[in-house]
N, C-alpha and C positions, 0 to 999 in steps of 0.2 A: 456379558462375558466375566470370565469366571479368573481367578488369579494364577492360578494354575496354566490356564490357558495366556495370560497375557506374558506368564514369564517365557513361554515362545515365541510368541509374536508381538516383538516391540514396538509394530505400528496400529494405529488404531486411526480411520478416516469415520470420524463420526458425520451421519448426512441429518442435515435438519428442513426438518418438512416443511420449517417456516420461508427457510430460502426457494424452495421449492419450489413453493405455492407462488412466492415474487417472482418467481421465472429468474435466480441469479442459480446459475449451471456455473462451473460447478458447483453441485448445492452439498458440499462440505462447510461442518460449520468448523471453524476457524480454530475457536479457541475452546472446541473437547477433540479434535483430535490431537497425534502428538506422533510423536517418534523417536522410540530409542534409536537412532541409527544418526542425531545431529552431526555428534564429534566422529564417526567413521571418514560421512561422506563430507565433514568438511575440506580433507585436502585436496580431496576431488574438484569441490568446487573452487580451490584454492587455482588450479593446472587450470580449469577446464574457463573460470570465469575471468578470474584472476584478482577474486575479490575475498574478505572475511564474509563469509553470505550466513555467518552464527548470526554475527555485527548486524547483520541487515535484518535478517530474519528476527532476532530482539530487538530490535529496536524497532519495527513496524508492529509486533506484538504486541507489544505492550503499549502503544497508539490503539491497536483495536482491542484491548480489554478496557485503558481509560474512559474509550466511549462507550463499551458495553454496558459498563458504570454508570454511565453517562445518560443513556438511552431509557434508562429509567426514572430519570429527571426528568427527559425531556416526554414520555408518557405522560408524566404527574401534572408538570406546568407551564409544557412547549417549548421549544426548543429560542422563541425567542426571550424567554427570561433566562436565559443563561449568560454568564459575563462573556465576554469576544476572549479571554484567558479559552475559555471552555469550547467556546465556537469553533476556534481555530482545531482543537483536539478533534470533534466530531467532524469537520469540513476533512484533514487531512486522515483520518479514518475512511471518508468516504472518497478518496480519492483512492488510499490502497486497496477498497474493496471493489469499489467498479472499473479502475483503470490498470489495476494489478491483479486484482485475484481472479477477476471476473472474465470469462473465455468466451468464444464464439466459434461455437463448429463450422460455423458454416462462413466464414472468413478466411479466405485463402490465406492470408497472412495471418491473421490471429489463430488461424488450428493448431499451429506447433508455434512454438516457445524456444527458442537455444539457449542454453542454462547461461551464455555473452547477452542475450539480451533482456532476461529475467534480472538479471544481474545490474545492467543498467539501466533497465524499466524503474524497478527500486529504488535504486540509486537517485535517480533524478527524480521521484516524490517526494523521498525522504529530505532532499537537499530544499524542493519547495515547501516542504511544510515546515521547516529548521526555518525558513526565511521566514515564512507568516507567523512564525510562533516569536520571531524577532523583534518583525513588523508593529502586531500586536502588546508586545512586551514596552513598543514605545508608541504606545497611545495610538495604534494606525488603525483603526476600522478591521474587522475580517470582512466582511466585503468587499471591502476597495482590493485587499489579495487577492480575493476571488475572482473578482472583475478583471486582474490581471492578462493581457492579450498572452502569454504563455500559459494560463489552464488549458485553453484550447488545443493549445500542441499536448501537453499532458492527456486529452482529455481519448486523442486523437492517436498516438504515437505506437501503442500494439497494434492497429492496423496498417501505419503508412512506414515502419521502419519493420526489415526481416531480420535484422539484428549483426550481419554478417560485415555489418559498417557500422564500426562506434561514434565516429565523430556527428552525425545528426542528434542523437545524445550528448555529446557534449552540447553539442551550438545549444540546445537545450538548457542546459546546465548554464551554459555562459549569460542568454537569455533571462532566465530567474534572477542570476547576481545582477543583470545589469535592470532590470526591471524595479529588484524591488529597491535596488539602489534610490533610483529612480523616487519611490513610492517615498522611501523615505527622508529625502529633500524635504 
């Protein structure tokens, strides 16, 4: 793409052959894609979903960028060699990739996700990741955090809840807080 074209088209979706080969759809590379409209649509997100979407996006993207850096290390020495702080990043990125970014066109609920549901799901996942990092900082192994019963809810929330009611997502957030508090005792 030339610089001249980029001046007029301020959004770019980088398709990724590796993601497509791994049957990960949509196969859009989240690190190489960009939009020049993030600041322009921020008020719309605030109105429709009631959240600071730019902040949520930036937090998720920083986790994904750190994970991409760590994946180069994982390819060389394996994930087991990583310290728990770095394993928490890779596990958190996996949650974002599989439970937020990945979508199934064959599932009647996951086919379409309204803005409120997208924001709620991302908030829930980021809250889990923050709690997991806090637990790891207090010497709790990352595998214990990933084995908490609430992780099943994280994996299923995109297909269970349509997003028109925030109550289930709030309930999941409460379970996250409660289960991590119990883990830290």
